[in-house]
PLY file of the C-alpha trace (Angstrom):
ply
format ascii 1.0
element vertex 332
property float x
property float y
property float z
element edge 331
property int vertex1
property int vertex2
end_header
6.09 32.90 11.10
7.65 31.75 7.84
7.30 34.18 4.96
8.15 31.88 2.07
5.02 30.23 0.74
4.17 28.07 -2.23
0.58 27.50 -3.27
-0.82 24.10 -4.19
-2.13 25.15 -7.59
1.30 26.36 -8.66
2.84 22.89 -8.60
0.86 21.64 -11.57
1.86 24.68 -13.65
5.52 24.26 -12.75
5.29 20.62 -13.89
4.35 21.81 -17.37
6.95 24.60 -17.40
9.80 22.23 -16.59
8.71 19.31 -18.75
7.81 21.12 -21.97
11.41 21.79 -23.10
12.31 18.14 -22.63
9.80 17.05 -25.25
9.52 19.89 -27.73
8.92 17.37 -30.51
5.58 16.68 -28.82
4.44 20.16 -29.85
0.97 18.88 -30.68
0.48 17.95 -27.01
0.16 21.67 -26.23
-2.99 21.75 -28.36
-4.67 20.12 -25.36
-4.12 23.24 -23.24
-7.20 25.47 -23.17
-5.77 28.66 -24.67
-8.09 31.65 -24.36
-8.07 35.04 -26.09
-6.78 37.86 -23.93
-6.26 41.57 -24.41
-2.95 43.26 -25.18
-4.33 46.68 -24.21
-2.29 47.99 -21.27
-5.20 50.15 -20.09
-7.51 47.14 -19.93
-4.78 45.26 -18.07
-4.32 48.11 -15.60
-0.62 48.50 -16.41
1.01 51.78 -15.43
4.00 53.14 -17.36
5.88 54.05 -14.18
7.67 51.32 -12.27
9.86 53.02 -9.70
12.72 51.57 -7.73
13.44 52.38 -4.08
15.24 55.59 -5.13
12.23 56.86 -7.05
13.79 56.11 -10.44
12.22 54.20 -13.29
14.20 50.98 -13.05
11.92 48.40 -14.64
13.93 45.95 -16.81
12.78 45.29 -20.35
10.08 42.69 -20.98
12.73 40.38 -22.39
14.48 40.25 -19.03
11.66 39.71 -16.55
8.30 38.10 -17.23
5.51 38.19 -14.65
2.57 35.78 -14.98
-0.54 35.51 -12.79
-1.52 32.06 -11.52
-5.05 31.41 -10.24
-6.52 28.42 -8.45
-10.30 28.75 -8.65
-13.22 27.15 -6.83
-15.78 27.28 -9.64
-18.86 25.16 -9.01
-19.96 24.79 -12.65
-18.73 25.46 -16.17
-20.73 28.69 -16.21
-19.33 29.88 -12.89
-16.08 31.87 -13.06
-15.39 31.04 -9.41
-13.28 32.91 -6.88
-9.52 32.65 -6.99
-8.81 30.59 -3.88
-5.08 30.84 -4.63
-3.38 33.85 -6.19
0.27 33.92 -7.24
2.66 35.79 -9.46
5.55 33.86 -11.00
8.43 36.15 -11.99
11.05 34.78 -14.37
14.32 36.72 -14.67
16.28 35.40 -17.66
19.26 37.73 -17.10
20.03 36.66 -13.54
18.49 33.18 -14.02
16.08 33.62 -11.11
12.58 32.32 -10.57
10.47 34.08 -7.94
7.15 32.79 -6.62
4.98 35.46 -5.05
1.80 34.52 -3.24
-0.77 37.20 -2.48
-3.24 36.75 0.36
-6.65 36.15 -1.15
-8.50 38.18 1.54
-6.47 41.32 0.77
-8.75 44.38 0.84
-8.32 45.98 -2.58
-10.11 48.33 -4.95
-11.70 46.30 -7.77
-12.52 48.43 -10.79
-16.30 48.88 -11.02
-16.98 47.16 -7.70
-15.15 49.18 -5.06
-13.14 47.71 -2.21
-13.55 43.95 -1.68
-11.50 40.80 -1.23
-8.91 40.28 -3.96
-10.21 36.78 -4.71
-13.61 38.24 -5.68
-12.12 40.01 -8.70
-11.96 36.71 -10.60
-15.60 35.96 -9.77
-16.71 39.42 -10.91
-14.79 39.63 -14.16
-12.74 36.49 -14.76
-8.97 36.52 -15.32
-8.96 39.94 -17.01
-10.41 41.79 -14.01
-8.26 39.70 -11.65
-5.06 40.57 -13.54
-6.12 44.22 -13.80
-6.76 44.39 -10.05
-3.34 42.92 -9.24
-1.60 45.28 -11.69
-3.40 48.36 -10.38
-2.94 47.48 -6.71
0.75 46.59 -6.92
1.72 48.54 -10.08
2.82 45.41 -11.91
2.97 44.59 -15.63
1.27 41.19 -15.85
-0.01 40.40 -19.33
-0.77 36.68 -19.07
-2.34 34.20 -16.69
-2.77 30.49 -16.02
-5.84 29.07 -14.26
-6.49 25.64 -12.75
-9.55 24.55 -10.78
-10.14 22.28 -7.77
-11.07 19.23 -9.83
-7.83 19.46 -11.80
-5.76 19.71 -8.61
-7.38 16.52 -7.30
-6.70 14.71 -10.59
-3.07 15.87 -10.70
-2.33 14.60 -7.17
-4.10 11.31 -7.87
-2.11 10.97 -11.10
1.08 10.98 -9.03
-0.31 8.43 -6.56
-1.14 10.84 -3.74
1.25 12.43 -1.24
2.32 11.32 2.24
1.90 13.90 5.00
2.15 13.68 8.78
-1.20 15.05 9.99
-2.55 15.51 13.52
-6.00 14.63 14.83
-7.40 18.14 14.40
-6.22 18.22 10.80
-7.76 14.79 10.18
-11.16 16.01 11.38
-10.96 19.17 9.28
-9.84 17.25 6.19
-13.02 15.23 6.48
-15.06 18.40 7.00
-13.54 20.25 4.04
-14.05 17.28 1.74
-17.79 17.84 1.70
-17.34 21.33 0.28
-14.80 20.09 -2.26
-17.18 17.27 -3.20
-20.01 19.74 -3.75
-17.74 21.78 -6.04
-16.18 18.93 -8.02
-18.76 16.14 -7.84
-16.05 13.76 -6.66
-16.79 11.43 -3.70
-15.73 12.11 -0.12
-12.91 9.80 1.02
-13.12 9.78 4.80
-9.94 9.58 6.86
-10.16 7.36 9.95
-6.63 7.80 11.32
-3.91 10.40 11.67
-0.11 10.35 11.61
1.80 9.68 8.38
-0.94 9.20 5.79
-0.81 8.91 2.01
-3.47 11.45 1.09
-5.53 11.14 -2.07
-6.12 14.15 -4.28
-9.42 14.95 -2.55
-7.85 14.63 0.90
-4.74 16.65 -0.03
-6.85 19.44 -1.52
-8.94 19.55 1.66
-5.76 19.56 3.79
-4.41 22.50 1.81
-7.63 24.48 2.37
-7.73 24.20 6.19
-7.96 27.68 7.71
-9.63 26.88 11.06
-6.40 26.12 12.93
-3.57 28.28 14.24
-3.13 31.52 12.28
-5.86 30.78 9.77
-5.07 31.70 6.20
-1.40 32.35 6.97
-1.00 28.80 8.29
-3.02 27.43 5.40
-0.43 28.69 2.92
2.18 26.74 4.90
0.20 23.55 4.31
-0.08 24.41 0.64
3.69 24.84 0.46
4.15 21.39 1.95
1.86 19.81 -0.64
3.67 21.59 -3.46
7.09 20.47 -2.23
5.96 16.85 -1.98
4.62 16.99 -5.53
7.94 18.44 -6.66
9.68 15.41 -5.17
7.38 13.15 -7.18
8.32 15.00 -10.35
12.01 14.83 -9.58
11.84 11.05 -9.22
9.74 10.51 -12.33
11.09 8.29 -15.11
11.95 10.15 -18.33
9.70 7.79 -20.27
6.73 9.04 -18.25
7.17 12.67 -19.30
5.18 12.70 -22.59
2.17 10.94 -21.05
2.37 13.26 -18.01
2.25 16.38 -20.18
-0.56 14.86 -22.23
-2.56 14.09 -19.08
-2.01 17.40 -17.30
-2.20 19.85 -20.22
-6.03 19.78 -20.55
-6.36 20.76 -16.87
-5.34 24.38 -17.57
-6.71 27.46 -19.20
-4.26 30.20 -20.15
-3.70 33.27 -22.29
-0.24 31.99 -23.28
0.31 30.79 -26.85
2.15 27.54 -27.54
5.26 29.49 -28.55
5.11 31.51 -25.32
4.66 28.35 -23.25
7.73 26.82 -24.85
9.82 29.97 -24.34
8.71 30.23 -20.72
9.35 26.53 -20.29
12.96 26.95 -21.36
13.34 29.93 -19.03
11.82 28.04 -16.10
14.10 25.08 -16.77
17.13 27.38 -16.55
15.95 29.27 -13.46
14.13 26.67 -11.34
17.34 25.73 -9.51
17.58 29.35 -8.33
14.08 29.66 -6.91
12.93 32.04 -4.19
9.52 32.68 -2.64
7.69 35.39 -0.74
4.20 36.07 0.57
2.60 39.52 0.44
1.55 41.49 2.37
4.32 40.66 4.83
3.85 40.53 8.59
3.57 43.91 10.28
2.16 45.68 7.20
-1.35 44.21 7.36
-4.23 44.17 9.81
-7.66 42.62 10.33
-10.53 44.73 9.05
-14.22 44.02 9.68
-16.70 45.59 7.24
-20.39 44.68 7.53
-19.43 41.67 9.65
-17.06 40.38 6.93
-13.34 39.76 7.65
-10.82 41.39 5.33
-7.04 41.76 5.38
-6.22 45.44 5.09
-2.64 46.40 4.30
-0.34 49.28 3.47
-0.83 49.38 -0.31
1.96 51.84 -1.06
4.58 50.07 1.03
3.51 46.59 -0.13
3.71 47.64 -3.80
7.15 49.10 -3.11
8.27 45.88 -1.38
7.08 43.75 -4.32
8.95 45.99 -6.76
12.13 45.81 -4.75
11.78 42.04 -4.59
11.13 41.51 -8.30
13.32 44.19 -9.89
16.07 44.78 -7.33
16.20 41.37 -5.62
15.66 42.95 -2.20
13.70 40.74 0.18
11.10 42.46 2.41
11.60 42.60 6.17
8.64 41.76 8.38
7.73 43.67 11.52
6.16 42.55 14.81
3.42 42.02 15.57
1.62 40.33 12.67
-1.44 42.50 13.38
0 1
1 2
2 3
3 4
4 5
5 6
6 7
7 8
8 9
9 10
10 11
11 12
12 13
13 14
14 15
15 16
16 17
17 18
18 19
19 20
20 21
21 22
22 23
23 24
24 25
25 26
26 27
27 28
28 29
29 30
30 31
31 32
32 33
33 34
34 35
35 36
36 37
37 38
38 39
39 40
40 41
41 42
42 43
43 44
44 45
45 46
46 47
47 48
48 49
49 50
50 51
51 52
52 53
53 54
54 55
55 56
56 57
57 58
58 59
59 60
60 61
61 62
62 63
63 64
64 65
65 66
66 67
67 68
68 69
69 70
70 71
71 72
72 73
73 74
74 75
75 76
76 77
77 78
78 79
79 80
80 81
81 82
82 83
83 84
84 85
85 86
86 87
87 88
88 89
89 90
90 91
91 92
92 93
93 94
94 95
95 96
96 97
97 98
98 99
99 100
100 101
101 102
102 103
103 104
104 105
105 106
106 107
107 108
108 109
109 110
110 111
111 112
112 113
113 114
114 115
115 116
116 117
117 118
118 119
119 120
120 121
121 122
122 123
123 124
124 125
125 126
126 127
127 128
128 129
129 130
130 131
131 132
132 133
133 134
134 135
135 136
136 137
137 138
138 139
139 140
140 141
141 142
142 143
143 144
144 145
145 146
146 147
147 148
148 149
149 150
150 151
151 152
152 153
153 154
154 155
155 156
156 157
157 158
158 159
159 160
160 161
161 162
162 163
163 164
164 165
165 166
166 167
167 168
168 169
169 170
170 171
171 172
172 173
173 174
174 175
175 176
176 177
177 178
178 179
179 180
180 181
181 182
182 183
183 184
184 185
185 186
186 187
187 188
188 189
189 190
190 191
191 192
192 193
193 194
194 195
195 196
196 197
197 198
198 199
199 200
200 201
201 202
202 203
203 204
204 205
205 206
206 207
207 208
208 209
209 210
210 211
211 212
212 213
213 214
214 215
215 216
216 217
217 218
218 219
219 220
220 221
221 222
222 223
223 224
224 225
225 226
226 227
227 228
228 229
229 230
230 231
231 232
232 233
233 234
234 235
235 236
236 237
237 238
238 239
239 240
240 241
241 242
242 243
243 244
244 245
245 246
246 247
247 248
248 249
249 250
250 251
251 252
252 253
253 254
254 255
255 256
256 257
257 258
258 259
259 260
260 261
261 262
262 263
263 264
264 265
265 266
266 267
267 268
268 269
269 270
270 271
271 272
272 273
273 274
274 275
275 276
276 277
277 278
278 279
279 280
280 281
281 282
282 283
283 284
284 285
285 286
286 287
287 288
288 289
289 290
290 291
291 292
292 293
293 294
294 295
295 296
296 297
297 298
298 299
299 300
300 301
301 302
302 303
303 304
304 305
305 306
306 307
307 308
308 309
309 310
310 311
311 312
312 313
313 314
314 315
315 316
316 317
317 318
318 319
319 320
320 321
321 322
322 323
323 324
324 325
325 326
326 327
327 328
328 329
329 330
330 331
């Protein structure tokens, strides 16, 4: 099974990161981003002072060298509903080595959520919004995340439609499940179902592509779903690469309101420059890796249990020492 995974929601954030530096004079465009107040208190963020390397030494680079940001794709059903984080990622930008790492974390991971006990990681966002979600990630994996970016289902649909959809080779089973998943997405977003009547190479609309990326009833379930999400993200990246320079300001203007974030405009610009310099040296991983996780049934609910200590150690090695984790057989 492939380990490297991108998540659909990430693509829209990367668009902004890469395009911002190209049109800094359009600074006022960033006013359209929904910037939200966030704490700087490390205790509230669940940040520990000790970040150990594989030799047990404190080897965490300074904040100016590596920046870790949480990315959430949420399935909120109303403006008053925080929603669960259907997609959870950490983007790690290393400005010294000019590296960009994309880390996806399985949403069903069985973790300890402060004040709620052990539950699925994606429930942390529903219980306490981005602050509790960031805190849970930091505490579970001993990370130092201080900022986040959130995008919801409706925004993902609009972003894909803005780029004219994406062409994917789908099979008959996927076609049927795309149609099935659209009804849930429609209930969440209020957008109409767009039924597929054929399979093969199809140019999927935003609604159809979102539903495709959420399929978990085939193959290896959620693990295979992240593979579909990676495909969607890569196809969107191709659209961006082929975009005319004259389209960039209007693209930023259109996409910016689709986010909420704790980042200030200055931080977004700085991160944008960093992403522009590191995006050509991009690497990806999914955690927990195969062989370090297992199915866990609690009160008839499926969870993904995992070796917390080893997984945290693997993430640290990956981010701070550039050591990729090695999977073990079997998956479970």
